[in-house]
C-alpha positions in Angstrom: 179.5 133.0 143.0 179.7 134.0 139.4 178.8 130.5 138.2 175.8 130.5 140.5 174.5 133.8 139.1 175.0 132.6 135.5 173.1 129.4 136.4 170.2 131.4 137.9 170.0 133.6 134.9 170.0 130.6 132.6 167.3 128.8 134.6 165.1 132.0 134.6 165.5 132.3 130.8 164.6 128.7 130.3 161.4 129.1 132.5 160.5 132.3 130.6 161.0 130.6 127.2 159.0 127.6 128.3 156.2 129.8 129.6 156.0 131.9 126.4 156.0 128.8 124.2 153.0 127.4 126.1 151.1 130.7 126.2 151.5 131.1 122.5 150.4 127.5 121.8 147.3 128.2 124.0 146.6 131.4 122.2 146.8 129.6 118.9 144.4 126.9 120.0 142.2 129.5 121.6 142.2 131.7 118.5 141.4 128.7 116.3 138.5 127.7 118.6 137.2 131.3 118.5 137.5 131.4 114.8 135.6 128.2 114.4 132.9 129.4 116.8 132.5 132.6 114.8 132.3 130.5 111.7 129.7 128.2 113.2 127.6 131.2 114.2 127.8 132.6 110.6 127.1 129.3 108.9 124.3 128.1 111.3 122.6 131.3 112.4 123.3 134.0 109.8 123.7 132.0 106.6 121.3 129.2 107.6 123.4 127.0 105.3 121.8 123.8 106.6 118.4 124.8 105.2 119.7 123.9 101.7 122.9 121.8 102.3 121.6 119.3 104.8 119.1 116.5 103.9 115.9 116.2 105.9 113.9 113.2 107.0 110.2 112.6 106.2 109.3 114.8 109.2 111.3 117.7 107.9 114.0 117.3 110.5 117.6 117.7 109.6 119.5 114.4 109.4 122.3 115.2 111.8 124.7 112.6 110.5 124.7 114.3 107.1 125.0 117.9 108.3 126.0 120.2 105.4 126.8 117.2 103.2 124.6 118.3 100.3 121.1 117.2 99.2 118.5 117.5 96.5 116.7 120.8 97.1 113.1 120.3 98.2 111.8 123.6 96.6 111.6 124.9 93.1 111.1 128.5 91.8 107.5 129.4 90.9 108.8 131.0 87.6 111.6 129.8 85.4 115.0 130.8 86.8 118.0 130.3 84.5 120.7 128.0 85.8 118.7 126.9 88.9 120.5 124.3 90.9 118.4 121.2 91.8 121.1 119.9 94.3 123.2 121.6 96.9 126.9 121.0 97.2 128.6 119.1 100.0 130.3 121.9 102.0 131.3 119.9 105.1 135.0 119.8 105.0 135.0 121.9 101.8 136.2 119.1 99.6 137.7 120.3 96.3 138.2 123.9 97.6 141.4 125.6 98.6 141.2 127.9 101.6 142.0 130.9 99.3 139.3 129.9 96.7 136.7 129.5 99.5 137.6 132.8 101.1 137.4 134.5 97.7 133.9 132.9 97.2 132.6 134.1 100.5 134.0 137.6 100.1 133.2 138.2 96.4 130.4 135.7 95.6 132.6 134.3 92.8 134.0 130.7 92.6 137.5 129.9 91.5 136.3 129.7 87.9 135.1 133.3 88.1 131.4 132.5 88.0 128.8 133.1 90.7 127.1 130.3 92.5 123.9 129.0 90.8 120.6 130.2 92.2 119.2 129.8 94.9 122.7 130.2 96.5 123.1 133.8 97.6 126.3 135.7 96.7 127.7 136.4 100.1 129.9 139.3 100.7 131.5 138.4 104.1 134.4 140.4 105.4 137.8 138.7 105.0 137.8 137.8 108.7 134.3 136.4 108.6 135.1 134.4 105.4 138.2 132.9 107.2 135.9 132.0 110.1 133.4 130.3 107.8 136.2 128.3 106.1 137.7 127.3 109.5 134.3 126.0 110.7 133.5 124.2 107.4 137.0 122.6 107.4 136.3 121.3 110.9 133.3 119.2 109.7 133.4 115.6 108.5 132.9 115.5 104.7 130.4 113.2 103.1 131.6 109.6 102.5 132.3 108.9 98.9 
């Protein structure tokens, strides 16, 4: 009888461990999906990053295959602006950025070199959590082909 009781306890513990492992994995995937969804909302709806970072066709429609892969800016300032950028960077996949540098950029407005982005790029001041979400979303995108 003692062996049967021990076996039952062992089986129950294995089932509990298996259940916990799968619930944690599901939570991780779910958390990652939620983080990317939040990042997509911030990038697409709040930051409107595509307006400057996605090329457009002759009708003014975004070229979906080149989403956030950088482009020549279609607008210029009406008065001289020092250090104005004529092109936007490829931000799909965040090539050349570490997560830490990208998070710093989105929370402080400063790049890894300590300088702010060139105009017309705004100096965002996202919270740490929102910056992580933006990075998670941008990392999920296909970068431009070289």
